[in-house]
C-alpha positions as semicolon CSV with decimal commas, in nm:
position;residue;x (nm);y (nm);z (nm)
1;X;7,837;14,203;13,950
2;X;7,468;14,182;14,031
3;X;7,357;14,017;14,355
4;X;7,152;13,764;14,158
5;X;7,467;13,673;13,961
6;X;7,669;13,662;14,284
7;X;7,429;13,401;14,430
8;X;7,481;13,186;14,121
9;X;7,860;13,237;14,127
10;X;7,870;13,127;14,492
11;X;7,675;12,812;14,403
12;X;7,398;12,905;14,644
13;X;7,055;12,763;14,575
14;X;6,780;12,960;14,742
15;X;6,480;12,774;14,878
16;X;6,131;12,869;14,769
17;X;6,011;13,161;14,976
18;X;5,829;12,996;15,269
19;X;5,457;13,062;15,307
20;X;5,343;13,222;15,634
21;X;5,251;12,972;15,904
22;X;4,993;13,196;16,077
23;X;4,807;13,526;16,039
24;X;5,083;13,751;15,903
25;X;5,249;13,835;15,573
26;X;5,603;13,727;15,482
27;X;5,717;14,082;15,406
28;X;5,603;14,443;15,404
29;X;5,750;14,726;15,202
30;X;5,727;15,071;15,359
31;X;5,893;15,348;15,165
32;X;6,244;15,233;15,077
33;X;6,253;14,963;15,346
34;X;6,157;14,597;15,313
35;X;6,072;14,425;15,641
36;X;6,095;14,046;15,616
37;X;5,915;13,844;15,883
38;X;6,113;13,605;16,099
39;X;6,229;13,300;15,905
40;X;6,272;12,981;16,105
41;X;6,558;12,738;16,054
42;X;6,468;12,484;15,788
43;X;6,659;12,291;15,525
44;X;6,592;12,040;15,248
45;X;6,507;11,774;15,508
46;X;6,263;11,991;15,700
47;X;6,283;12,199;16,015
48;X;6,617;12,233;16,192
49;X;6,516;12,173;16,551
50;X;6,726;12,187;16,864
51;X;6,825;12,382;17,170
52;X;7,166;12,543;17,185
53;X;7,354;12,437;17,496
54;X;7,149;12,118;17,515
55;X;7,139;11,902;17,200
56;X;7,304;12,147;16,958
57;X;7,641;12,327;16,957
58;X;7,725;12,673;16,825
59;X;7,851;12,542;16,488
60;X;7,526;12,356;16,425
61;X;7,337;12,666;16,539
62;X;7,532;12,883;16,294
63;X;7,435;12,643;16,013
64;X;7,071;12,678;16,122
65;X;7,106;13,058;16,120
66;X;7,253;13,041;15,769
67;X;6,941;12,849;15,662
68;X;6,733;13,135;15,805
69;X;6,942;13,376;15,597
70;X;6,875;13,179;15,280
71;X;6,501;13,203;15,352
72;X;6,531;13,578;15,418
73;X;6,704;13,630;15,084
74;X;6,442;13,412;14,912
75;X;6,165;13,627;15,065
76;X;6,341;13,945;14,952
77;X;6,367;13,812;14,598
78;X;5,999;13,714;14,604
79;X;5,906;14,063;14,723
80;X;6,127;14,257;14,484
81;X;6,160;14,031;14,180
82;X;6,538;14,076;14,186
83;X;6,799;14,097;14,459
84;X;6,957;14,380;14,263
85;X;6,697;14,616;14,410
86;X;6,860;14,572;14,753
87;X;7,077;14,869;14,846
88;X;7,188;14,725;15,181
89;X;7,102;14,492;15,464
90;X;7,001;14,733;15,741
91;X;6,935;14,507;16,041
92;X;6,900;14,145;16,147
93;X;6,736;14,029;16,466
94;X;6,823;13,672;16,559
95;X;6,650;13,458;16,819
96;X;6,834;13,151;16,944
97;X;6,654;12,865;17,119
98;X;6,900;12,814;17,403
99;X;6,949;12,705;17,760
100;X;6,990;12,972;18,032
101;X;7,365;12,908;18,055
102;X;7,433;12,923;17,678
103;X;7,599;13,256;17,594
104;X;7,721;13,214;17,235
105;X;7,413;13,363;17,065
106;X;7,633;13,607;16,866
107;X;7,838;13,321;16,720
108;X;7,518;13,140;16,623
109;X;7,361;13,439;16,449
110;X;7,692;13,497;16,268
111;X;7,579;13,212;16,041
112;X;7,319;13,449;15,897
113;X;7,536;13,762;15,918
114;X;7,824;13,593;15,736
115;X;7,587;13,488;15,455
116;X;7,463;13,846;15,411
117;X;7,819;13,975;15,373
118;X;7,908;13,683;15,143
119;X;7,618;13,766;14,912
120;X;7,591;14,146;14,940
121;X;7,952;14,241;15,020
122;X;7,989;14,572;15,205
123;X;7,617;14,633;15,152
124;X;7,556;14,321;15,360
125;X;7,712;14,470;15,676
126;X;7,429;14,546;15,915
127;X;7,315;14,636;16,264
128;X;7,208;14,331;16,464
129;X;7,064;14,179;16,776
130;X;7,129;13,819;16,883
131;X;6,914;13,712;17,176
132;X;6,829;13,397;17,363
133;X;6,478;13,254;17,362
134;X;6,342;12,988;17,596
135;X;6,156;12,834;17,301
136;X;6,091;12,906;16,934
137;X;5,805;12,805;16,702
138;X;5,787;12,433;16,629
139;X;6,102;12,372;16,833
140;X;6,338;12,524;16,576
141;X;6,688;12,625;16,676
142;X;6,695;12,975;16,527
143;X;6,467;13,245;16,386
144;X;6,592;13,560;16,213
145;X;6,408;13,864;16,080
146;X;6,554;14,131;15,851
147;X;6,521;14,486;15,729
148;X;6,656;14,566;15,381
149;X;6,695;14,907;15,218
150;X;6,567;14,917;14,862
151;X;6,731;15,124;14,590
């Protein structure tokens, strides 16, 4: 089954690929790699703001990370025309807006990682970093960037 068909089968609606908010491009293809700029947590009602360990728990953070994953996939589709050109998810780097004593960054970023495996199956398994940040752009809870291999 194609990845585009898999998205439809899962009932996932991708957002429009977000426009850059500053002086950068949303993605760059270099050889057989597609680098997608960090996507901040946003949903149908706007930005998903919060600070893990303060006004947001790990489950809410994971939902915010999943929203980042949806935006990453939307950017990949915008770049490639079809998700079926993706050979694998190579790496995710997740940044979690969190208090100094919050240590569940991996569980938060799992929201994005789980989505990649849900959509891309074994090709969605990836290397990853999940790090704390004292603050993120516009007060969002999570930002995730990705590297995809293109077939």
